[in-house]
mmCIF entry with sequence, helices, sheets and N, C-alpha, C, O atoms, coordinates in Angstrom:
data_MODEL
# 
_entry.id   MODEL 
# 
_entity.id                         1 
_entity.type                       polymer 
_entity.pdbx_number_of_molecules   1 
# 
_entity_poly.entity_id                      1 
_entity_poly.type                           'polypeptide(L)' 
_entity_poly.nstd_linkage                   no 
_entity_poly.nstd_monomer                   no 
_entity_poly.pdbx_seq_one_letter_code       MRATSKALLTVESPGLNPRRHLLGTGSFILLFWSFENA 
_entity_poly.pdbx_seq_one_letter_code_can   MRATSKALLTVESPGLNPRRHLLGTGSFILLFWSFENA 
_entity_poly.pdbx_strand_id                 A 
# 
loop_
_entity_poly_seq.entity_id 
_entity_poly_seq.num 
_entity_poly_seq.mon_id 
_entity_poly_seq.hetero 
1 1  MET n 
1 2  ARG n 
1 3  ALA n 
1 4  THR n 
1 5  SER n 
1 6  LYS n 
1 7  ALA n 
1 8  LEU n 
1 9  LEU n 
1 10 THR n 
1 11 VAL n 
1 12 GLU n 
1 13 SER n 
1 14 PRO n 
1 15 GLY n 
1 16 LEU n 
1 17 ASN n 
1 18 PRO n 
1 19 ARG n 
1 20 ARG n 
1 21 HIS n 
1 22 LEU n 
1 23 LEU n 
1 24 GLY n 
1 25 THR n 
1 26 GLY n 
1 27 SER n 
1 28 PHE n 
1 29 ILE n 
1 30 LEU n 
1 31 LEU n 
1 32 PHE n 
1 33 TRP n 
1 34 SER n 
1 35 PHE n 
1 36 GLU n 
1 37 ASN n 
1 38 ALA n 
# 
_struct_asym.id          A 
_struct_asym.entity_id   1 
# 
loop_
_struct_conf.conf_type_id 
_struct_conf.id 
_struct_conf.pdbx_PDB_helix_id 
_struct_conf.beg_label_comp_id 
_struct_conf.beg_label_asym_id 
_struct_conf.beg_label_seq_id 
_struct_conf.pdbx_beg_PDB_ins_code 
_struct_conf.end_label_comp_id 
_struct_conf.end_label_asym_id 
_struct_conf.end_label_seq_id 
_struct_conf.pdbx_end_PDB_ins_code 
_struct_conf.beg_auth_comp_id 
_struct_conf.beg_auth_asym_id 
_struct_conf.beg_auth_seq_id 
_struct_conf.end_auth_comp_id 
_struct_conf.end_auth_asym_id 
_struct_conf.end_auth_seq_id 
_struct_conf.pdbx_PDB_helix_class 
_struct_conf.details 
_struct_conf.pdbx_PDB_helix_length 
HELX_P HELX_P1 AA1 ARG A 2  ? GLU A 12 ? ARG A 2  GLU A 12 1 ? 11 
HELX_P HELX_P2 AA2 PRO A 18 ? GLU A 36 ? PRO A 18 GLU A 36 1 ? 19 
# 
_struct_conf_type.id          HELX_P 
_struct_conf_type.criteria    ? 
_struct_conf_type.reference   ? 
# 
loop_
_atom_site.group_PDB 
_atom_site.id 
_atom_site.type_symbol 
_atom_site.label_atom_id 
_atom_site.label_alt_id 
_atom_site.label_comp_id 
_atom_site.label_asym_id 
_atom_site.label_entity_id 
_atom_site.label_seq_id 
_atom_site.pdbx_PDB_ins_code 
_atom_site.Cartn_x 
_atom_site.Cartn_y 
_atom_site.Cartn_z 
_atom_site.occupancy 
_atom_site.B_iso_or_equiv 
_atom_site.pdbx_formal_charge 
_atom_site.auth_seq_id 
_atom_site.auth_comp_id 
_atom_site.auth_asym_id 
_atom_site.auth_atom_id 
_atom_site.pdbx_PDB_model_num 
ATOM 1   N N  . MET A 1 1  ? -1.411 -1.411  34.528 1.00 0.00 ? 1  MET A N  1 
ATOM 2   C CA . MET A 1 1  ? -1.558 -0.155  33.837 1.00 0.00 ? 1  MET A CA 1 
ATOM 3   C C  . MET A 1 1  ? -0.274 0.677   33.957 1.00 0.00 ? 1  MET A C  1 
ATOM 4   O O  . MET A 1 1  ? 0.133  1.333   32.998 1.00 0.00 ? 1  MET A O  1 
ATOM 5   N N  . ARG A 1 2  ? 0.359  0.649   35.128 1.00 0.00 ? 2  ARG A N  1 
ATOM 6   C CA . ARG A 1 2  ? 1.544  1.391   35.309 1.00 0.00 ? 2  ARG A CA 1 
ATOM 7   C C  . ARG A 1 2  ? 2.724  0.793   34.537 1.00 0.00 ? 2  ARG A C  1 
ATOM 8   O O  . ARG A 1 2  ? 3.609  1.507   34.065 1.00 0.00 ? 2  ARG A O  1 
ATOM 9   N N  . ALA A 1 3  ? 2.708  -0.543  34.422 1.00 0.00 ? 3  ALA A N  1 
ATOM 10  C CA . ALA A 1 3  ? 3.761  -1.231  33.639 1.00 0.00 ? 3  ALA A CA 1 
ATOM 11  C C  . ALA A 1 3  ? 3.650  -0.921  32.162 1.00 0.00 ? 3  ALA A C  1 
ATOM 12  O O  . ALA A 1 3  ? 4.661  -0.839  31.466 1.00 0.00 ? 3  ALA A O  1 
ATOM 13  N N  . THR A 1 4  ? 2.378  -0.741  31.657 1.00 0.00 ? 4  THR A N  1 
ATOM 14  C CA . THR A 1 4  ? 2.129  -0.484  30.272 1.00 0.00 ? 4  THR A CA 1 
ATOM 15  C C  . THR A 1 4  ? 2.607  0.934   29.913 1.00 0.00 ? 4  THR A C  1 
ATOM 16  O O  . THR A 1 4  ? 3.217  1.140   28.864 1.00 0.00 ? 4  THR A O  1 
ATOM 17  N N  . SER A 1 5  ? 2.317  1.933   30.817 1.00 0.00 ? 5  SER A N  1 
ATOM 18  C CA . SER A 1 5  ? 2.703  3.236   30.552 1.00 0.00 ? 5  SER A CA 1 
ATOM 19  C C  . SER A 1 5  ? 4.283  3.388   30.638 1.00 0.00 ? 5  SER A C  1 
ATOM 20  O O  . SER A 1 5  ? 4.910  4.158   29.911 1.00 0.00 ? 5  SER A O  1 
ATOM 21  N N  . LYS A 1 6  ? 4.834  2.608   31.566 1.00 0.00 ? 6  LYS A N  1 
ATOM 22  C CA . LYS A 1 6  ? 6.330  2.635   31.682 1.00 0.00 ? 6  LYS A CA 1 
ATOM 23  C C  . LYS A 1 6  ? 6.991  2.013   30.341 1.00 0.00 ? 6  LYS A C  1 
ATOM 24  O O  . LYS A 1 6  ? 8.012  2.481   29.837 1.00 0.00 ? 6  LYS A O  1 
ATOM 25  N N  . ALA A 1 7  ? 6.323  0.961   29.853 1.00 0.00 ? 7  ALA A N  1 
ATOM 26  C CA . ALA A 1 7  ? 6.779  0.384   28.602 1.00 0.00 ? 7  ALA A CA 1 
ATOM 27  C C  . ALA A 1 7  ? 6.681  1.349   27.401 1.00 0.00 ? 7  ALA A C  1 
ATOM 28  O O  . ALA A 1 7  ? 7.591  1.443   26.577 1.00 0.00 ? 7  ALA A O  1 
ATOM 29  N N  . LEU A 1 8  ? 5.581  2.034   27.340 1.00 0.00 ? 8  LEU A N  1 
ATOM 30  C CA . LEU A 1 8  ? 5.349  3.015   26.301 1.00 0.00 ? 8  LEU A CA 1 
ATOM 31  C C  . LEU A 1 8  ? 6.323  4.148   26.451 1.00 0.00 ? 8  LEU A C  1 
ATOM 32  O O  . LEU A 1 8  ? 6.825  4.624   25.432 1.00 0.00 ? 8  LEU A O  1 
ATOM 33  N N  . LEU A 1 9  ? 6.637  4.627   27.653 1.00 0.00 ? 9  LEU A N  1 
ATOM 34  C CA . LEU A 1 9  ? 7.597  5.662   27.869 1.00 0.00 ? 9  LEU A CA 1 
ATOM 35  C C  . LEU A 1 9  ? 8.971  5.282   27.463 1.00 0.00 ? 9  LEU A C  1 
ATOM 36  O O  . LEU A 1 9  ? 9.728  6.111   26.958 1.00 0.00 ? 9  LEU A O  1 
ATOM 37  N N  . THR A 1 10 ? 9.330  3.985   27.684 1.00 0.00 ? 10 THR A N  1 
ATOM 38  C CA . THR A 1 10 ? 10.631 3.458   27.304 1.00 0.00 ? 10 THR A CA 1 
ATOM 39  C C  . THR A 1 10 ? 10.743 3.430   25.787 1.00 0.00 ? 10 THR A C  1 
ATOM 40  O O  . THR A 1 10 ? 11.812 3.731   25.255 1.00 0.00 ? 10 THR A O  1 
ATOM 41  N N  . VAL A 1 11 ? 9.700  3.087   25.085 1.00 0.00 ? 11 VAL A N  1 
ATOM 42  C CA . VAL A 1 11 ? 9.669  3.033   23.664 1.00 0.00 ? 11 VAL A CA 1 
ATOM 43  C C  . VAL A 1 11 ? 9.733  4.425   23.007 1.00 0.00 ? 11 VAL A C  1 
ATOM 44  O O  . VAL A 1 11 ? 10.365 4.625   21.970 1.00 0.00 ? 11 VAL A O  1 
ATOM 45  N N  . GLU A 1 12 ? 9.028  5.398   23.682 1.00 0.00 ? 12 GLU A N  1 
ATOM 46  C CA . GLU A 1 12 ? 8.985  6.755   23.174 1.00 0.00 ? 12 GLU A CA 1 
ATOM 47  C C  . GLU A 1 12 ? 10.228 7.463   23.363 1.00 0.00 ? 12 GLU A C  1 
ATOM 48  O O  . GLU A 1 12 ? 10.522 8.376   22.592 1.00 0.00 ? 12 GLU A O  1 
ATOM 49  N N  . SER A 1 13 ? 11.032 7.113   24.372 1.00 0.00 ? 13 SER A N  1 
ATOM 50  C CA . SER A 1 13 ? 12.193 7.816   24.759 1.00 0.00 ? 13 SER A CA 1 
ATOM 51  C C  . SER A 1 13 ? 13.456 6.868   24.801 1.00 0.00 ? 13 SER A C  1 
ATOM 52  O O  . SER A 1 13 ? 13.939 6.555   25.889 1.00 0.00 ? 13 SER A O  1 
ATOM 53  N N  . PRO A 1 14 ? 13.964 6.431   23.663 1.00 0.00 ? 14 PRO A N  1 
ATOM 54  C CA . PRO A 1 14 ? 15.058 5.489   23.599 1.00 0.00 ? 14 PRO A CA 1 
ATOM 55  C C  . PRO A 1 14 ? 16.380 6.083   24.108 1.00 0.00 ? 14 PRO A C  1 
ATOM 56  O O  . PRO A 1 14 ? 17.291 5.345   24.483 1.00 0.00 ? 14 PRO A O  1 
ATOM 57  N N  . GLY A 1 15 ? 16.478 7.412   24.119 1.00 0.00 ? 15 GLY A N  1 
ATOM 58  C CA . GLY A 1 15 ? 17.709 8.051   24.541 1.00 0.00 ? 15 GLY A CA 1 
ATOM 59  C C  . GLY A 1 15 ? 17.978 7.854   26.068 1.00 0.00 ? 15 GLY A C  1 
ATOM 60  O O  . GLY A 1 15 ? 19.124 7.906   26.513 1.00 0.00 ? 15 GLY A O  1 
ATOM 61  N N  . LEU A 1 16 ? 16.895 7.628   26.851 1.00 0.00 ? 16 LEU A N  1 
ATOM 62  C CA . LEU A 1 16 ? 17.046 7.457   28.266 1.00 0.00 ? 16 LEU A CA 1 
ATOM 63  C C  . LEU A 1 16 ? 17.556 6.068   28.572 1.00 0.00 ? 16 LEU A C  1 
ATOM 64  O O  . LEU A 1 16 ? 18.343 5.902   29.503 1.00 0.00 ? 16 LEU A O  1 
ATOM 65  N N  . ASN A 1 17 ? 17.131 5.047   27.812 1.00 0.00 ? 17 ASN A N  1 
ATOM 66  C CA . ASN A 1 17 ? 17.522 3.692   28.039 1.00 0.00 ? 17 ASN A CA 1 
ATOM 67  C C  . ASN A 1 17 ? 17.623 2.963   26.734 1.00 0.00 ? 17 ASN A C  1 
ATOM 68  O O  . ASN A 1 17 ? 16.749 2.166   26.393 1.00 0.00 ? 17 ASN A O  1 
ATOM 69  N N  . PRO A 1 18 ? 18.728 3.236   25.963 1.00 0.00 ? 18 PRO A N  1 
ATOM 70  C CA . PRO A 1 18 ? 18.854 2.635   24.612 1.00 0.00 ? 18 PRO A CA 1 
ATOM 71  C C  . PRO A 1 18 ? 18.956 1.117   24.591 1.00 0.00 ? 18 PRO A C  1 
ATOM 72  O O  . PRO A 1 18 ? 18.530 0.477   23.630 1.00 0.00 ? 18 PRO A O  1 
ATOM 73  N N  . ARG A 1 19 ? 19.523 0.535   25.656 1.00 0.00 ? 19 ARG A N  1 
ATOM 74  C CA . ARG A 1 19 ? 19.670 -0.912  25.734 1.00 0.00 ? 19 ARG A CA 1 
ATOM 75  C C  . ARG A 1 19 ? 18.291 -1.592  25.871 1.00 0.00 ? 19 ARG A C  1 
ATOM 76  O O  . ARG A 1 19 ? 17.989 -2.556  25.168 1.00 0.00 ? 19 ARG A O  1 
ATOM 77  N N  . ARG A 1 20 ? 17.491 -1.080  26.763 1.00 0.00 ? 20 ARG A N  1 
ATOM 78  C CA . ARG A 1 20 ? 16.106 -1.640  26.892 1.00 0.00 ? 20 ARG A CA 1 
ATOM 79  C C  . ARG A 1 20 ? 15.256 -1.349  25.653 1.00 0.00 ? 20 ARG A C  1 
ATOM 80  O O  . ARG A 1 20 ? 14.405 -2.160  25.289 1.00 0.00 ? 20 ARG A O  1 
ATOM 81  N N  . HIS A 1 21 ? 15.473 -0.221  25.010 1.00 0.00 ? 21 HIS A N  1 
ATOM 82  C CA . HIS A 1 21 ? 14.705 0.141   23.823 1.00 0.00 ? 21 HIS A CA 1 
ATOM 83  C C  . HIS A 1 21 ? 15.042 -0.854  22.729 1.00 0.00 ? 21 HIS A C  1 
ATOM 84  O O  . HIS A 1 21 ? 14.134 -1.359  22.070 1.00 0.00 ? 21 HIS A O  1 
ATOM 85  N N  . LEU A 1 22 ? 16.324 -1.156  22.509 1.00 0.00 ? 22 LEU A N  1 
ATOM 86  C CA . LEU A 1 22 ? 16.779 -2.102  21.500 1.00 0.00 ? 22 LEU A CA 1 
ATOM 87  C C  . LEU A 1 22 ? 16.288 -3.515  21.838 1.00 0.00 ? 22 LEU A C  1 
ATOM 88  O O  . LEU A 1 22 ? 15.948 -4.267  20.925 1.00 0.00 ? 22 LEU A O  1 
ATOM 89  N N  . LEU A 1 23 ? 16.242 -3.883  23.065 1.00 0.00 ? 23 LEU A N  1 
ATOM 90  C CA . LEU A 1 23 ? 15.815 -5.188  23.535 1.00 0.00 ? 23 LEU A CA 1 
ATOM 91  C C  . LEU A 1 23 ? 14.270 -5.324  23.240 1.00 0.00 ? 23 LEU A C  1 
ATOM 92  O O  . LEU A 1 23 ? 13.811 -6.365  22.770 1.00 0.00 ? 23 LEU A O  1 
ATOM 93  N N  . GLY A 1 24 ? 13.529 -4.283  23.521 1.00 0.00 ? 24 GLY A N  1 
ATOM 94  C CA . GLY A 1 24 ? 12.116 -4.240  23.286 1.00 0.00 ? 24 GLY A CA 1 
ATOM 95  C C  . GLY A 1 24 ? 11.741 -4.334  21.790 1.00 0.00 ? 24 GLY A C  1 
ATOM 96  O O  . GLY A 1 24 ? 10.849 -5.066  21.360 1.00 0.00 ? 24 GLY A O  1 
ATOM 97  N N  . THR A 1 25 ? 12.520 -3.512  21.039 1.00 0.00 ? 25 THR A N  1 
ATOM 98  C CA . THR A 1 25 ? 12.321 -3.535  19.573 1.00 0.00 ? 25 THR A CA 1 
ATOM 99  C C  . THR A 1 25 ? 12.652 -4.856  18.964 1.00 0.00 ? 25 THR A C  1 
ATOM 100 O O  . THR A 1 25 ? 11.925 -5.326  18.088 1.00 0.00 ? 25 THR A O  1 
ATOM 101 N N  . GLY A 1 26 ? 13.740 -5.490  19.396 1.00 0.00 ? 26 GLY A N  1 
ATOM 102 C CA . GLY A 1 26 ? 14.172 -6.782  18.888 1.00 0.00 ? 26 GLY A CA 1 
ATOM 103 C C  . GLY A 1 26 ? 13.195 -7.875  19.235 1.00 0.00 ? 26 GLY A C  1 
ATOM 104 O O  . GLY A 1 26 ? 12.902 -8.746  18.416 1.00 0.00 ? 26 GLY A O  1 
ATOM 105 N N  . SER A 1 27 ? 12.682 -7.827  20.470 1.00 0.00 ? 27 SER A N  1 
ATOM 106 C CA . SER A 1 27 ? 11.705 -8.853  20.877 1.00 0.00 ? 27 SER A CA 1 
ATOM 107 C C  . SER A 1 27 ? 10.381 -8.721  20.109 1.00 0.00 ? 27 SER A C  1 
ATOM 108 O O  . SER A 1 27 ? 9.724  -9.708  19.777 1.00 0.00 ? 27 SER A O  1 
ATOM 109 N N  . PHE A 1 28 ? 10.018 -7.451  19.842 1.00 0.00 ? 28 PHE A N  1 
ATOM 110 C CA . PHE A 1 28 ? 8.807  -7.181  19.057 1.00 0.00 ? 28 PHE A CA 1 
ATOM 111 C C  . PHE A 1 28 ? 8.916  -7.722  17.608 1.00 0.00 ? 28 PHE A C  1 
ATOM 112 O O  . PHE A 1 28 ? 7.996  -8.350  17.084 1.00 0.00 ? 28 PHE A O  1 
ATOM 113 N N  . ILE A 1 29 ? 10.073 -7.452  16.996 1.00 0.00 ? 29 ILE A N  1 
ATOM 114 C CA . ILE A 1 29 ? 10.365 -7.944  15.643 1.00 0.00 ? 29 ILE A CA 1 
ATOM 115 C C  . ILE A 1 29 ? 10.380 -9.448  15.616 1.00 0.00 ? 29 ILE A C  1 
ATOM 116 O O  . ILE A 1 29 ? 9.851  -10.062 14.689 1.00 0.00 ? 29 ILE A O  1 
ATOM 117 N N  . LEU A 1 30 ? 10.983 -10.054 16.629 1.00 0.00 ? 30 LEU A N  1 
ATOM 118 C CA . LEU A 1 30 ? 11.006 -11.518 16.708 1.00 0.00 ? 30 LEU A CA 1 
ATOM 119 C C  . LEU A 1 30 ? 9.639  -12.139 16.856 1.00 0.00 ? 30 LEU A C  1 
ATOM 120 O O  . LEU A 1 30 ? 9.327  -13.177 16.272 1.00 0.00 ? 30 LEU A O  1 
ATOM 121 N N  . LEU A 1 31 ? 8.816  -11.450 17.676 1.00 0.00 ? 31 LEU A N  1 
ATOM 122 C CA . LEU A 1 31 ? 7.432  -11.902 17.884 1.00 0.00 ? 31 LEU A CA 1 
ATOM 123 C C  . LEU A 1 31 ? 6.629  -11.760 16.587 1.00 0.00 ? 31 LEU A C  1 
ATOM 124 O O  . LEU A 1 31 ? 5.891  -12.677 16.227 1.00 0.00 ? 31 LEU A O  1 
ATOM 125 N N  . PHE A 1 32 ? 6.753  -10.658 15.893 1.00 0.00 ? 32 PHE A N  1 
ATOM 126 C CA . PHE A 1 32 ? 6.089  -10.408 14.627 1.00 0.00 ? 32 PHE A CA 1 
ATOM 127 C C  . PHE A 1 32 ? 6.551  -11.392 13.598 1.00 0.00 ? 32 PHE A C  1 
ATOM 128 O O  . PHE A 1 32 ? 5.735  -11.919 12.843 1.00 0.00 ? 32 PHE A O  1 
ATOM 129 N N  . TRP A 1 33 ? 7.853  -11.662 13.540 1.00 0.00 ? 33 TRP A N  1 
ATOM 130 C CA . TRP A 1 33 ? 8.405  -12.629 12.556 1.00 0.00 ? 33 TRP A CA 1 
ATOM 131 C C  . TRP A 1 33 ? 7.927  -14.064 12.815 1.00 0.00 ? 33 TRP A C  1 
ATOM 132 O O  . TRP A 1 33 ? 7.680  -14.808 11.866 1.00 0.00 ? 33 TRP A O  1 
ATOM 133 N N  . SER A 1 34 ? 7.798  -14.448 14.045 1.00 0.00 ? 34 SER A N  1 
ATOM 134 C CA . SER A 1 34 ? 7.283  -15.775 14.392 1.00 0.00 ? 34 SER A CA 1 
ATOM 135 C C  . SER A 1 34 ? 5.811  -15.928 13.996 1.00 0.00 ? 34 SER A C  1 
ATOM 136 O O  . SER A 1 34 ? 5.370  -17.001 13.586 1.00 0.00 ? 34 SER A O  1 
ATOM 137 N N  . PHE A 1 35 ? 5.055  -14.812 14.132 1.00 0.00 ? 35 PHE A N  1 
ATOM 138 C CA . PHE A 1 35 ? 3.642  -14.857 13.741 1.00 0.00 ? 35 PHE A CA 1 
ATOM 139 C C  . PHE A 1 35 ? 3.513  -14.964 12.225 1.00 0.00 ? 35 PHE A C  1 
ATOM 140 O O  . PHE A 1 35 ? 2.659  -15.673 11.694 1.00 0.00 ? 35 PHE A O  1 
ATOM 141 N N  . GLU A 1 36 ? 4.377  -14.249 11.571 1.00 0.00 ? 36 GLU A N  1 
ATOM 142 C CA . GLU A 1 36 ? 4.352  -14.252 10.067 1.00 0.00 ? 36 GLU A CA 1 
ATOM 143 C C  . GLU A 1 36 ? 4.751  -15.593 9.467  1.00 0.00 ? 36 GLU A C  1 
ATOM 144 O O  . GLU A 1 36 ? 4.290  -15.965 8.388  1.00 0.00 ? 36 GLU A O  1 
ATOM 145 N N  . ASN A 1 37 ? 5.595  -16.298 10.164 1.00 0.00 ? 37 ASN A N  1 
ATOM 146 C CA . ASN A 1 37 ? 6.086  -17.603 9.665  1.00 0.00 ? 37 ASN A CA 1 
ATOM 147 C C  . ASN A 1 37 ? 5.446  -18.788 10.396 1.00 0.00 ? 37 ASN A C  1 
ATOM 148 O O  . ASN A 1 37 ? 5.981  -19.896 10.379 1.00 0.00 ? 37 ASN A O  1 
ATOM 149 N N  . ALA A 1 38 ? 4.343  -18.555 11.012 1.00 0.00 ? 38 ALA A N  1 
ATOM 150 C CA . ALA A 1 38 ? 3.639  -19.646 11.717 1.00 0.00 ? 38 ALA A CA 1 
ATOM 151 C C  . ALA A 1 38 ? 2.930  -20.578 10.739 1.00 0.00 ? 38 ALA A C  1 
ATOM 152 O O  . ALA A 1 38 ? 2.293  -21.545 11.158 1.00 0.00 ? 38 ALA A O  1 
# 
């Protein structure tokens, strides 16, 4: 639960950790793309 809220906080505030935000966004897009092309 704590990890989930921390992940949400990271996504909501990219200014605090832009590198992690970009990494999370990129992995999400990659995951979505792999599902779309399955």
